[in-house]
Short mmCIF file of the C-alpha atoms (twelve columns), coordinates in Angstrom:
data_MODEL
# 
_entry.id   MODEL 
# 
loop_
_atom_site.group_PDB 
_atom_site.id 
_atom_site.type_symbol 
_atom_site.label_atom_id 
_atom_site.label_alt_id 
_atom_site.label_comp_id 
_atom_site.label_asym_id 
_atom_site.label_seq_id 
_atom_site.Cartn_x 
_atom_site.Cartn_y 
_atom_site.Cartn_z 
_atom_site.pdbx_PDB_model_num 
ATOM 1   C CA . UNK A 1   172.237 33.691  232.352 1 
ATOM 2   C CA . UNK A 2   173.752 30.750  230.456 1 
ATOM 3   C CA . UNK A 3   171.373 28.308  232.177 1 
ATOM 4   C CA . UNK A 4   168.405 30.537  231.346 1 
ATOM 5   C CA . UNK A 5   169.487 30.754  227.704 1 
ATOM 6   C CA . UNK A 6   169.886 26.972  227.563 1 
ATOM 7   C CA . UNK A 7   166.346 26.442  228.891 1 
ATOM 8   C CA . UNK A 8   164.967 29.011  226.431 1 
ATOM 9   C CA . UNK A 9   166.622 27.311  223.466 1 
ATOM 10  C CA . UNK A 10  165.415 23.907  224.669 1 
ATOM 11  C CA . UNK A 11  161.867 25.223  225.015 1 
ATOM 12  C CA . UNK A 12  161.960 26.658  221.505 1 
ATOM 13  C CA . UNK A 13  163.200 23.347  220.070 1 
ATOM 14  C CA . UNK A 14  160.504 21.414  221.896 1 
ATOM 15  C CA . UNK A 15  157.840 23.852  220.737 1 
ATOM 16  C CA . UNK A 16  158.958 23.635  217.109 1 
ATOM 17  C CA . UNK A 17  159.043 19.842  217.228 1 
ATOM 18  C CA . UNK A 18  155.527 19.699  218.690 1 
ATOM 19  C CA . UNK A 19  154.280 22.104  215.993 1 
ATOM 20  C CA . UNK A 20  155.882 19.997  213.250 1 
ATOM 21  C CA . UNK A 21  154.492 16.778  214.703 1 
ATOM 22  C CA . UNK A 22  150.978 18.217  214.906 1 
ATOM 23  C CA . UNK A 23  151.176 19.241  211.224 1 
ATOM 24  C CA . UNK A 24  152.095 15.741  210.042 1 
ATOM 25  C CA . UNK A 25  149.269 14.261  207.996 1 
ATOM 26  C CA . UNK A 26  148.888 10.558  207.306 1 
ATOM 27  C CA . UNK A 27  146.268 8.045   206.346 1 
ATOM 28  C CA . UNK A 28  145.467 5.019   204.264 1 
ATOM 29  C CA . UNK A 29  143.105 3.450   201.776 1 
ATOM 30  C CA . UNK A 30  141.620 0.009   201.156 1 
ATOM 31  C CA . UNK A 31  140.498 -0.738  197.598 1 
ATOM 32  C CA . UNK A 32  138.587 -3.500  195.850 1 
ATOM 33  C CA . UNK A 33  138.746 -3.911  192.068 1 
ATOM 34  C CA . UNK A 34  136.565 -6.593  190.438 1 
ATOM 35  C CA . UNK A 35  136.773 -6.988  186.650 1 
ATOM 36  C CA . UNK A 36  134.923 -9.365  184.323 1 
ATOM 37  C CA . UNK A 37  136.362 -9.466  180.793 1 
ATOM 38  C CA . UNK A 38  136.597 -11.666 177.728 1 
ATOM 39  C CA . UNK A 39  135.635 -12.147 174.095 1 
ATOM 40  C CA . UNK A 40  132.067 -13.276 174.804 1 
ATOM 41  C CA . UNK A 41  129.734 -12.036 177.528 1 
ATOM 42  C CA . UNK A 42  128.843 -15.643 178.332 1 
ATOM 43  C CA . UNK A 43  132.477 -16.610 178.985 1 
ATOM 44  C CA . UNK A 44  133.901 -13.715 180.953 1 
ATOM 45  C CA . UNK A 45  136.874 -14.364 183.238 1 
ATOM 46  C CA . UNK A 46  137.195 -12.685 186.611 1 
ATOM 47  C CA . UNK A 47  140.202 -10.648 187.727 1 
ATOM 48  C CA . UNK A 48  140.204 -9.676  191.402 1 
ATOM 49  C CA . UNK A 49  142.504 -7.065  192.964 1 
ATOM 50  C CA . UNK A 50  142.573 -6.010  196.599 1 
ATOM 51  C CA . UNK A 51  145.042 -3.435  197.889 1 
ATOM 52  C CA . UNK A 52  145.984 -1.563  201.047 1 
ATOM 53  C CA . UNK A 53  147.757 1.798   200.764 1 
ATOM 54  C CA . UNK A 54  149.383 3.993   203.428 1 
ATOM 55  C CA . UNK A 55  150.647 7.558   202.989 1 
ATOM 56  C CA . UNK A 56  152.279 10.330  205.008 1 
ATOM 57  C CA . UNK A 57  153.020 14.030  204.432 1 
ATOM 58  C CA . UNK A 58  155.426 15.994  206.656 1 
ATOM 59  C CA . UNK A 59  155.612 19.788  206.151 1 
ATOM 60  C CA . UNK A 60  158.771 21.648  207.181 1 
ATOM 61  C CA . UNK A 61  157.368 25.177  207.193 1 
ATOM 62  C CA . UNK A 62  154.072 26.856  207.986 1 
ATOM 63  C CA . UNK A 63  153.378 27.727  204.349 1 
ATOM 64  C CA . UNK A 64  153.603 24.070  203.284 1 
ATOM 65  C CA . UNK A 65  156.023 24.907  200.471 1 
ATOM 66  C CA . UNK A 66  158.691 22.539  201.822 1 
ATOM 67  C CA . UNK A 67  157.563 19.034  202.633 1 
ATOM 68  C CA . UNK A 68  158.227 15.290  202.424 1 
ATOM 69  C CA . UNK A 69  155.590 12.811  201.286 1 
ATOM 70  C CA . UNK A 70  155.534 9.042   200.772 1 
ATOM 71  C CA . UNK A 71  153.066 6.337   199.767 1 
ATOM 72  C CA . UNK A 72  153.346 2.554   199.784 1 
ATOM 73  C CA . UNK A 73  150.951 -0.243  198.909 1 
ATOM 74  C CA . UNK A 74  150.459 -4.007  198.886 1 
ATOM 75  C CA . UNK A 75  148.153 -5.582  196.324 1 
ATOM 76  C CA . UNK A 76  146.910 -9.151  195.962 1 
ATOM 77  C CA . UNK A 77  145.820 -10.213 192.467 1 
ATOM 78  C CA . UNK A 78  143.895 -13.217 191.161 1 
ATOM 79  C CA . UNK A 79  143.575 -13.570 187.384 1 
ATOM 80  C CA . UNK A 80  141.738 -15.785 184.902 1 
ATOM 81  C CA . UNK A 81  139.133 -17.007 187.403 1 
ATOM 82  C CA . UNK A 82  136.339 -18.943 185.704 1 
ATOM 83  C CA . UNK A 83  132.989 -17.693 186.962 1 
ATOM 84  C CA . UNK A 84  130.975 -20.351 188.757 1 
ATOM 85  C CA . UNK A 85  133.939 -22.594 189.657 1 
ATOM 86  C CA . UNK A 86  133.562 -23.901 193.211 1 
ATOM 87  C CA . UNK A 87  137.293 -24.557 193.496 1 
ATOM 88  C CA . UNK A 88  140.068 -22.553 191.839 1 
ATOM 89  C CA . UNK A 89  140.748 -23.521 188.236 1 
ATOM 90  C CA . UNK A 90  144.292 -24.703 187.435 1 
ATOM 91  C CA . UNK A 91  144.417 -21.741 185.040 1 
ATOM 92  C CA . UNK A 92  143.857 -19.250 187.879 1 
ATOM 93  C CA . UNK A 93  146.930 -17.137 188.581 1 
ATOM 94  C CA . UNK A 94  147.816 -15.550 191.914 1 
ATOM 95  C CA . UNK A 95  150.240 -12.748 192.666 1 
ATOM 96  C CA . UNK A 96  151.189 -10.317 195.370 1 
ATOM 97  C CA . UNK A 97  152.665 -6.916  194.548 1 
ATOM 98  C CA . UNK A 98  154.445 -4.537  196.940 1 
ATOM 99  C CA . UNK A 99  155.438 -1.066  195.857 1 
ATOM 100 C CA . UNK A 100 156.689 2.288   197.081 1 
ATOM 101 C CA . UNK A 101 154.920 4.529   194.572 1 
ATOM 102 C CA . UNK A 102 155.814 7.896   196.129 1 
ATOM 103 C CA . UNK A 103 158.833 9.061   198.127 1 
ATOM 104 C CA . UNK A 104 159.400 12.748  197.464 1 
ATOM 105 C CA . UNK A 105 160.971 15.832  198.997 1 
ATOM 106 C CA . UNK A 106 159.782 19.129  197.502 1 
ATOM 107 C CA . UNK A 107 160.487 22.780  198.139 1 
ATOM 108 C CA . UNK A 108 159.687 26.127  196.517 1 
ATOM 109 C CA . UNK A 109 161.489 29.469  196.716 1 
ATOM 110 C CA . UNK A 110 159.899 32.768  195.733 1 
ATOM 111 C CA . UNK A 111 161.841 35.857  194.731 1 
ATOM 112 C CA . UNK A 112 159.458 38.645  193.821 1 
ATOM 113 C CA . UNK A 113 157.234 37.430  191.007 1 
ATOM 114 C CA . UNK A 114 159.596 34.557  190.146 1 
ATOM 115 C CA . UNK A 115 159.429 31.059  191.604 1 
ATOM 116 C CA . UNK A 116 161.872 28.134  191.702 1 
ATOM 117 C CA . UNK A 117 160.685 24.634  192.590 1 
ATOM 118 C CA . UNK A 118 162.629 21.450  193.286 1 
ATOM 119 C CA . UNK A 119 161.361 17.881  193.672 1 
ATOM 120 C CA . UNK A 120 163.612 14.925  194.427 1 
ATOM 121 C CA . UNK A 121 162.826 11.262  195.010 1 
ATOM 122 C CA . UNK A 122 160.245 8.899   193.538 1 
ATOM 123 C CA . UNK A 123 157.224 10.533  191.919 1 
ATOM 124 C CA . UNK A 124 155.097 10.528  188.761 1 
ATOM 125 C CA . UNK A 125 155.900 12.644  185.696 1 
ATOM 126 C CA . UNK A 126 154.712 12.856  182.103 1 
ATOM 127 C CA . UNK A 127 155.729 14.413  178.813 1 
ATOM 128 C CA . UNK A 128 153.750 17.141  177.026 1 
ATOM 129 C CA . UNK A 129 151.591 14.632  175.140 1 
ATOM 130 C CA . UNK A 130 150.916 12.349  178.104 1 
ATOM 131 C CA . UNK A 131 151.236 9.437   175.655 1 
ATOM 132 C CA . UNK A 132 155.024 8.992   175.393 1 
ATOM 133 C CA . UNK A 133 156.262 9.075   178.990 1 
ATOM 134 C CA . UNK A 134 153.815 8.857   181.896 1 
ATOM 135 C CA . UNK A 135 155.064 6.966   184.947 1 
ATOM 136 C CA . UNK A 136 156.749 6.937   188.312 1 
ATOM 137 C CA . UNK A 137 160.546 7.119   188.395 1 
ATOM 138 C CA . UNK A 138 163.360 7.991   190.791 1 
ATOM 139 C CA . UNK A 139 163.747 11.569  189.669 1 
ATOM 140 C CA . UNK A 140 165.013 15.100  190.113 1 
ATOM 141 C CA . UNK A 141 162.921 17.973  188.766 1 
ATOM 142 C CA . UNK A 142 163.861 21.650  188.858 1 
ATOM 143 C CA . UNK A 143 161.485 24.247  187.419 1 
ATOM 144 C CA . UNK A 144 161.809 28.000  187.011 1 
ATOM 145 C CA . UNK A 145 158.669 30.123  186.745 1 
ATOM 146 C CA . UNK A 146 159.979 33.429  185.431 1 
ATOM 147 C CA . UNK A 147 156.802 35.432  184.971 1 
ATOM 148 C CA . UNK A 148 156.127 35.054  181.245 1 
ATOM 149 C CA . UNK A 149 158.228 31.923  180.670 1 
ATOM 150 C CA . UNK A 150 158.711 28.649  182.518 1 
ATOM 151 C CA . UNK A 151 161.642 26.282  182.143 1 
ATOM 152 C CA . UNK A 152 162.063 22.817  183.676 1 
ATOM 153 C CA . UNK A 153 164.786 20.170  183.612 1 
ATOM 154 C CA . UNK A 154 164.115 16.579  184.602 1 
ATOM 155 C CA . UNK A 155 166.310 13.537  185.156 1 
ATOM 156 C CA . UNK A 156 165.321 10.022  186.218 1 
ATOM 157 C CA . UNK A 157 166.500 6.441   186.662 1 
ATOM 158 C CA . UNK A 158 164.217 3.412   186.252 1 
ATOM 159 C CA . UNK A 159 166.413 0.540   187.485 1 
ATOM 160 C CA . UNK A 160 165.051 0.583   191.064 1 
ATOM 161 C CA . UNK A 161 161.364 0.589   190.098 1 
ATOM 162 C CA . UNK A 162 159.056 -2.398  190.448 1 
ATOM 163 C CA . UNK A 163 158.616 -3.949  187.002 1 
ATOM 164 C CA . UNK A 164 155.282 -5.307  188.222 1 
ATOM 165 C CA . UNK A 165 153.706 -1.835  188.460 1 
ATOM 166 C CA . UNK A 166 155.616 0.252   185.883 1 
ATOM 167 C CA . UNK A 167 155.055 -0.959  182.329 1 
ATOM 168 C CA . UNK A 168 157.795 0.335   180.037 1 
ATOM 169 C CA . UNK A 169 157.732 -0.771  176.410 1 
ATOM 170 C CA . UNK A 170 160.273 -3.485  175.510 1 
ATOM 171 C CA . UNK A 171 160.873 -4.310  179.187 1 
ATOM 172 C CA . UNK A 172 159.351 -7.810  179.199 1 
ATOM 173 C CA . UNK A 173 162.639 -9.588  179.918 1 
ATOM 174 C CA . UNK A 174 161.243 -11.702 182.766 1 
ATOM 175 C CA . UNK A 175 159.152 -14.883 182.949 1 
ATOM 176 C CA . UNK A 176 155.425 -14.126 183.194 1 
ATOM 177 C CA . UNK A 177 154.520 -17.390 184.903 1 
ATOM 178 C CA . UNK A 178 155.892 -20.849 185.544 1 
ATOM 179 C CA . UNK A 179 153.469 -22.838 183.368 1 
ATOM 180 C CA . UNK A 180 151.556 -24.137 186.386 1 
ATOM 181 C CA . UNK A 181 149.229 -21.190 186.784 1 
ATOM 182 C CA . UNK A 182 151.172 -19.371 189.526 1 
ATOM 183 C CA . UNK A 183 153.018 -16.180 188.753 1 
ATOM 184 C CA . UNK A 184 156.750 -16.765 188.986 1 
ATOM 185 C CA . UNK A 185 157.719 -13.161 189.628 1 
ATOM 186 C CA . UNK A 186 158.581 -11.833 193.060 1 
ATOM 187 C CA . UNK A 187 156.528 -9.227  194.900 1 
ATOM 188 C CA . UNK A 188 159.110 -6.653  193.835 1 
ATOM 189 C CA . UNK A 189 161.183 -7.169  190.700 1 
ATOM 190 C CA . UNK A 190 163.603 -4.542  189.437 1 
ATOM 191 C CA . UNK A 191 162.729 -2.916  186.133 1 
ATOM 192 C CA . UNK A 192 165.087 -2.460  183.217 1 
ATOM 193 C CA . UNK A 193 167.710 0.242   183.658 1 
ATOM 194 C CA . UNK A 194 167.123 3.451   181.758 1 
ATOM 195 C CA . UNK A 195 168.322 7.004   182.277 1 
ATOM 196 C CA . UNK A 196 165.671 9.556   181.321 1 
ATOM 197 C CA . UNK A 197 166.327 13.264  180.741 1 
ATOM 198 C CA . UNK A 198 164.135 16.095  179.523 1 
ATOM 199 C CA . UNK A 199 164.009 19.875  179.185 1 
ATOM 200 C CA . UNK A 200 160.754 21.804  178.796 1 
ATOM 201 C CA . UNK A 201 160.220 25.421  177.793 1 
ATOM 202 C CA . UNK A 202 156.754 27.000  178.018 1 
ATOM 203 C CA . UNK A 203 155.342 30.404  177.209 1 
ATOM 204 C CA . UNK A 204 152.048 30.716  179.124 1 
ATOM 205 C CA . UNK A 205 149.670 33.391  177.904 1 
ATOM 206 C CA . UNK A 206 151.895 33.999  174.900 1 
ATOM 207 C CA . UNK A 207 149.000 35.723  173.114 1 
ATOM 208 C CA . UNK A 208 145.243 35.803  173.802 1 
ATOM 209 C CA . UNK A 209 145.619 33.257  176.581 1 
ATOM 210 C CA . UNK A 210 147.449 30.744  174.348 1 
ATOM 211 C CA . UNK A 211 150.327 28.612  175.662 1 
ATOM 212 C CA . UNK A 212 153.202 27.368  173.530 1 
ATOM 213 C CA . UNK A 213 155.391 24.555  174.916 1 
ATOM 214 C CA . UNK A 214 158.478 22.764  173.604 1 
ATOM 215 C CA . UNK A 215 160.134 19.683  175.056 1 
ATOM 216 C CA . UNK A 216 163.119 17.468  174.378 1 
ATOM 217 C CA . UNK A 217 163.059 14.013  175.983 1 
ATOM 218 C CA . UNK A 218 165.574 11.179  175.854 1 
ATOM 219 C CA . UNK A 219 165.499 7.635   177.262 1 
ATOM 220 C CA . UNK A 220 168.773 5.712   177.244 1 
ATOM 221 C CA . UNK A 221 169.197 2.059   178.183 1 
ATOM 222 C CA . UNK A 222 172.272 1.540   180.367 1 
ATOM 223 C CA . UNK A 223 172.474 -2.266  180.554 1 
ATOM 224 C CA . UNK A 224 172.201 -5.032  177.973 1 
ATOM 225 C CA . UNK A 225 171.378 -4.425  174.325 1 
ATOM 226 C CA . UNK A 226 171.009 -0.727  173.649 1 
ATOM 227 C CA . UNK A 227 167.587 0.709   172.898 1 
ATOM 228 C CA . UNK A 228 167.619 4.500   172.916 1 
ATOM 229 C CA . UNK A 229 164.755 6.854   172.094 1 
ATOM 230 C CA . UNK A 230 164.754 10.640  171.645 1 
ATOM 231 C CA . UNK A 231 161.624 12.771  171.319 1 
ATOM 232 C CA . UNK A 232 161.095 16.360  170.162 1 
ATOM 233 C CA . UNK A 233 157.669 17.742  171.116 1 
ATOM 234 C CA . UNK A 234 155.645 20.869  170.364 1 
ATOM 235 C CA . UNK A 235 152.264 21.826  171.864 1 
ATOM 236 C CA . UNK A 236 149.960 24.792  171.393 1 
ATOM 237 C CA . UNK A 237 146.697 25.251  173.247 1 
ATOM 238 C CA . UNK A 238 144.333 27.603  174.971 1 
ATOM 239 C CA . UNK A 239 140.830 29.077  174.831 1 
ATOM 240 C CA . UNK A 240 139.023 29.918  171.613 1 
ATOM 241 C CA . UNK A 241 136.223 31.408  173.701 1 
ATOM 242 C CA . UNK A 242 135.655 31.310  177.459 1 
ATOM 243 C CA . UNK A 243 134.191 27.763  177.423 1 
ATOM 244 C CA . UNK A 244 135.886 26.215  174.372 1 
ATOM 245 C CA . UNK A 245 139.529 25.097  174.453 1 
ATOM 246 C CA . UNK A 246 141.801 23.453  171.911 1 
ATOM 247 C CA . UNK A 247 145.089 21.569  172.023 1 
ATOM 248 C CA . UNK A 248 147.416 20.781  169.118 1 
ATOM 249 C CA . UNK A 249 150.430 18.563  169.677 1 
ATOM 250 C CA . UNK A 250 153.070 16.774  167.645 1 
ATOM 251 C CA . UNK A 251 155.970 14.540  168.693 1 
ATOM 252 C CA . UNK A 252 158.765 13.252  166.491 1 
ATOM 253 C CA . UNK A 253 160.395 10.131  167.908 1 
ATOM 254 C CA . UNK A 254 163.827 8.823   166.944 1 
ATOM 255 C CA . UNK A 255 164.426 5.203   167.997 1 
ATOM 256 C CA . UNK A 256 167.697 3.284   167.753 1 
ATOM 257 C CA . UNK A 257 167.983 -0.437  168.556 1 
ATOM 258 C CA . UNK A 258 171.499 -1.872  168.950 1 
ATOM 259 C CA . UNK A 259 173.621 -0.731  165.980 1 
ATOM 260 C CA . UNK A 260 170.730 0.124   163.654 1 
ATOM 261 C CA . UNK A 261 170.212 3.627   162.354 1 
ATOM 262 C CA . UNK A 262 167.748 5.931   164.076 1 
ATOM 263 C CA . UNK A 263 164.199 5.409   162.789 1 
ATOM 264 C CA . UNK A 264 161.828 8.361   162.778 1 
ATOM 265 C CA . UNK A 265 158.170 8.170   163.769 1 
ATOM 266 C CA . UNK A 266 155.495 10.719  164.585 1 
ATOM 267 C CA . UNK A 267 152.649 11.033  167.067 1 
ATOM 268 C CA . UNK A 268 150.224 13.931  166.631 1 
ATOM 269 C CA . UNK A 269 146.908 14.818  168.214 1 
ATOM 270 C CA . UNK A 270 144.292 17.552  168.033 1 
ATOM 271 C CA . UNK A 271 141.387 18.030  170.472 1 
ATOM 272 C CA . UNK A 272 138.581 20.471  171.200 1 
ATOM 273 C CA . UNK A 273 137.040 20.560  174.689 1 
ATOM 274 C CA . UNK A 274 133.857 22.358  175.720 1 
ATOM 275 C CA . UNK A 275 133.169 23.176  179.376 1 
ATOM 276 C CA . UNK A 276 129.542 24.062  180.172 1 
ATOM 277 C CA . UNK A 277 128.900 25.883  183.445 1 
ATOM 278 C CA . UNK A 278 125.691 23.892  184.023 1 
ATOM 279 C CA . UNK A 279 126.084 20.500  185.762 1 
ATOM 280 C CA . UNK A 280 129.839 20.615  185.067 1 
ATOM 281 C CA . UNK A 281 129.244 19.257  181.571 1 
ATOM 282 C CA . UNK A 282 132.369 18.515  179.522 1 
ATOM 283 C CA . UNK A 283 132.494 17.413  175.894 1 
ATOM 284 C CA . UNK A 284 135.645 16.704  173.910 1 
ATOM 285 C CA . UNK A 285 136.370 15.476  170.406 1 
ATOM 286 C CA . UNK A 286 139.560 14.914  168.481 1 
ATOM 287 C CA . UNK A 287 141.997 12.443  167.007 1 
ATOM 288 C CA . UNK A 288 145.387 10.870  167.666 1 
ATOM 289 C CA . UNK A 289 147.744 9.687   164.919 1 
ATOM 290 C CA . UNK A 290 150.757 7.440   165.528 1 
ATOM 291 C CA . UNK A 291 152.772 6.514   162.456 1 
ATOM 292 C CA . UNK A 292 153.257 2.976   161.275 1 
ATOM 293 C CA . UNK A 293 155.843 1.517   158.917 1 
ATOM 294 C CA . UNK A 294 154.711 3.219   155.716 1 
ATOM 295 C CA . UNK A 295 157.872 4.118   153.867 1 
ATOM 296 C CA . UNK A 296 158.744 7.673   154.874 1 
ATOM 297 C CA . UNK A 297 157.937 7.422   158.574 1 
ATOM 298 C CA . UNK A 298 158.549 4.307   160.649 1 
ATOM 299 C CA . UNK A 299 156.494 2.878   163.491 1 
ATOM 300 C CA . UNK A 300 156.211 5.306   166.372 1 
ATOM 301 C CA . UNK A 301 157.171 3.863   169.756 1 
ATOM 302 C CA . UNK A 302 156.666 5.577   173.089 1 
ATOM 303 C CA . UNK A 303 158.441 4.724   176.328 1 
ATOM 304 C CA . UNK A 304 155.622 3.989   178.783 1 
ATOM 305 C CA . UNK A 305 153.037 1.411   177.739 1 
ATOM 306 C CA . UNK A 306 149.725 3.128   176.908 1 
ATOM 307 C CA . UNK A 307 146.317 1.714   176.026 1 
ATOM 308 C CA . UNK A 308 145.225 2.959   172.600 1 
ATOM 309 C CA . UNK A 309 142.551 0.293   172.071 1 
ATOM 310 C CA . UNK A 310 140.768 -2.153  174.359 1 
ATOM 311 C CA . UNK A 311 141.205 -5.041  171.915 1 
ATOM 312 C CA . UNK A 312 142.013 -8.416  173.438 1 
ATOM 313 C CA . UNK A 313 145.073 -8.895  171.240 1 
ATOM 314 C CA . UNK A 314 147.180 -7.452  168.449 1 
ATOM 315 C CA . UNK A 315 148.130 -3.784  168.372 1 
ATOM 316 C CA . UNK A 316 146.927 -1.984  171.488 1 
ATOM 317 C CA . UNK A 317 149.692 0.645   171.787 1 
ATOM 318 C CA . UNK A 318 149.974 3.999   170.024 1 
ATOM 319 C CA . UNK A 319 151.757 2.760   166.923 1 
ATOM 320 C CA . UNK A 320 150.442 2.484   163.369 1 
ATOM 321 C CA . UNK A 321 147.068 3.818   164.413 1 
ATOM 322 C CA . UNK A 322 144.577 6.646   163.946 1 
ATOM 323 C CA . UNK A 323 142.017 7.023   166.716 1 
ATOM 324 C CA . UNK A 324 139.098 9.425   166.331 1 
ATOM 325 C CA . UNK A 325 137.504 10.048  169.729 1 
ATOM 326 C CA . UNK A 326 134.577 11.719  171.442 1 
ATOM 327 C CA . UNK A 327 133.905 11.879  175.193 1 
ATOM 328 C CA . UNK A 328 131.176 13.357  177.389 1 
ATOM 329 C CA . UNK A 329 130.849 13.791  181.157 1 
ATOM 330 C CA . UNK A 330 128.237 15.328  183.442 1 
ATOM 331 C CA . UNK A 331 127.679 15.788  187.181 1 
ATOM 332 C CA . UNK A 332 123.888 15.478  187.625 1 
ATOM 333 C CA . UNK A 333 124.485 15.518  191.379 1 
ATOM 334 C CA . UNK A 334 127.294 17.067  193.403 1 
ATOM 335 C CA . UNK A 335 128.707 13.637  194.340 1 
ATOM 336 C CA . UNK A 336 127.957 11.756  191.092 1 
ATOM 337 C CA . UNK A 337 129.999 11.898  187.872 1 
ATOM 338 C CA . UNK A 338 128.814 10.092  184.716 1 
ATOM 339 C CA . UNK A 339 130.828 9.669   181.529 1 
ATOM 340 C CA . UNK A 340 130.695 8.116   178.071 1 
ATOM 341 C CA . UNK A 341 133.241 7.807   175.267 1 
ATOM 342 C CA . UNK A 342 133.624 6.245   171.830 1 
ATOM 343 C CA . UNK A 343 136.544 5.715   169.459 1 
ATOM 344 C CA . UNK A 344 136.845 4.724   165.815 1 
ATOM 345 C CA . UNK A 345 140.118 2.885   165.162 1 
ATOM 346 C CA . UNK A 346 142.014 2.932   161.853 1 
ATOM 347 C CA . UNK A 347 145.140 1.048   160.770 1 
ATOM 348 C CA . UNK A 348 147.710 3.680   159.724 1 
ATOM 349 C CA . UNK A 349 150.524 1.418   158.583 1 
ATOM 350 C CA . UNK A 350 149.840 2.121   154.910 1 
ATOM 351 C CA . UNK A 351 146.772 3.951   153.633 1 
ATOM 352 C CA . UNK A 352 144.282 4.379   156.525 1 
ATOM 353 C CA . UNK A 353 141.869 1.444   156.832 1 
ATOM 354 C CA . UNK A 354 138.983 1.140   159.276 1 
ATOM 355 C CA . UNK A 355 139.871 -1.475  161.898 1 
ATOM 356 C CA . UNK A 356 137.417 -1.356  164.797 1 
ATOM 357 C CA . UNK A 357 135.176 0.544   167.173 1 
ATOM 358 C CA . UNK A 358 135.012 0.823   170.952 1 
ATOM 359 C CA . UNK A 359 132.819 2.606   173.465 1 
ATOM 360 C CA . UNK A 360 132.840 2.989   177.217 1 
ATOM 361 C CA . UNK A 361 130.518 4.062   180.032 1 
ATOM 362 C CA . UNK A 362 131.561 4.995   183.557 1 
ATOM 363 C CA . UNK A 363 130.087 6.265   186.812 1 
ATOM 364 C CA . UNK A 364 131.793 7.577   189.967 1 
ATOM 365 C CA . UNK A 365 129.742 8.033   193.131 1 
ATOM 366 C CA . UNK A 366 131.313 9.723   196.160 1 
ATOM 367 C CA . UNK A 367 128.976 8.083   198.687 1 
ATOM 368 C CA . UNK A 368 130.520 9.977   201.606 1 
ATOM 369 C CA . UNK A 369 133.788 11.905  201.854 1 
ATOM 370 C CA . UNK A 370 135.781 8.751   202.634 1 
ATOM 371 C CA . UNK A 371 133.981 6.167   200.476 1 
ATOM 372 C CA . UNK A 372 133.926 5.986   196.661 1 
ATOM 373 C CA . UNK A 373 132.131 3.564   194.324 1 
ATOM 374 C CA . UNK A 374 132.902 3.348   190.597 1 
ATOM 375 C CA . UNK A 375 131.638 1.267   187.690 1 
ATOM 376 C CA . UNK A 376 132.980 0.952   184.147 1 
ATOM 377 C CA . UNK A 377 131.798 -0.923  181.087 1 
ATOM 378 C CA . UNK A 378 133.398 -1.062  177.646 1 
ATOM 379 C CA . UNK A 379 133.261 -3.090  174.446 1 
ATOM 380 C CA . UNK A 380 135.620 -3.361  171.484 1 
ATOM 381 C CA . UNK A 381 134.461 -4.668  168.069 1 
ATOM 382 C CA . UNK A 382 137.052 -5.577  165.435 1 
ATOM 383 C CA . UNK A 383 136.122 -5.355  161.750 1 
ATOM 384 C CA . UNK A 384 138.178 -8.328  160.573 1 
ATOM 385 C CA . UNK A 385 138.991 -10.568 163.557 1 
ATOM 386 C CA . UNK A 386 136.365 -11.591 166.116 1 
ATOM 387 C CA . UNK A 387 139.126 -12.946 168.357 1 
ATOM 388 C CA . UNK A 388 140.149 -9.346  169.076 1 
ATOM 389 C CA . UNK A 389 136.676 -8.417  170.356 1 
ATOM 390 C CA . UNK A 390 136.497 -7.659  174.049 1 
ATOM 391 C CA . UNK A 391 133.829 -7.002  176.671 1 
ATOM 392 C CA . UNK A 392 134.537 -5.700  180.149 1 
ATOM 393 C CA . UNK A 393 132.584 -4.797  183.290 1 
ATOM 394 C CA . UNK A 394 134.590 -3.373  186.180 1 
ATOM 395 C CA . UNK A 395 133.482 -2.448  189.697 1 
ATOM 396 C CA . UNK A 396 135.667 -0.536  192.170 1 
ATOM 397 C CA . UNK A 397 135.325 0.554   195.779 1 
ATOM 398 C CA . UNK A 398 137.737 2.675   197.828 1 
ATOM 399 C CA . UNK A 399 137.614 3.428   201.559 1 
ATOM 400 C CA . UNK A 400 140.040 6.041   202.880 1 
ATOM 401 C CA . UNK A 401 140.885 6.734   206.496 1 
# 
């Protein structure tokens, strides 16, 4: 009887291991990114990126609610290549980047209509605005979906991230290159050490399909000169009619450098988005305001570097700026997505002054299920300084397997 029970248990263990192994999913991707950019179309410099990515996902139950997933990549970069040069220019810069961009365990428990979710490891997260904090970090996230209210707490540490792939504001404490054209940084260089914490409270379908969300976010430097930032955020959004949606958002940021007093800045945005059922047409219009140093409010500073303008120099982050935007996308074919956007840029440091204009065009073609081609073009025109003008043509290809 004991021997029979032993064989039965062994058979069950073997069967469960085979089932788990057969459910493991893995794959990879090879990408090519070719970008031509510069002030003048006749003097564009080439930036070439080639990367190989591998990923794996291991489920631990049949429902797929408990799983482990990971993703790593290696990228080779060449910058500032002069077009037409037979041999590499001494100004050409080379670099290799290795990164573990995803390493996460996640699980979900359901109790009646309520749900509790936990994620732990390295994964991407963002704040309510998407413009203050949007990056990978070594994190713990616990969320509670309690029918008519959701609550989430988040904690993260940035000191083990690769500073080459995660661009946090005020983190440039390393040498960009050695003066001879070659990048001096290692393939993997540790980022500055911050502890990040947030709490988010949301009321989905509060009234007429509207959602109200509140968030508190803090980023605290734990080594070297202190630079701490605290954000209080409020968002309201939802449908006006079945195809027209709006979003209103404001963030107050409180930044403290060393022993200085906290300085208060504001980032606010308002957008309308129209979704047409024909050809998956989407149109959006709105504006983003980020305070500058204008007396009452001080310059707003986020945590993750974000691209507000495509200018080749000067202010490109969301600080001291008003950006009025419009964007349009359409799927004329099932596997083809076309898009266009334009932005008017204003200096908001004192009274608003027109500063520049930019537009962009993009196309994404899913040639087959495993092969994607993409093309992007944009231009930025500055009102006062031609040196800030920028032109860019970018071509991408991705093959997954």
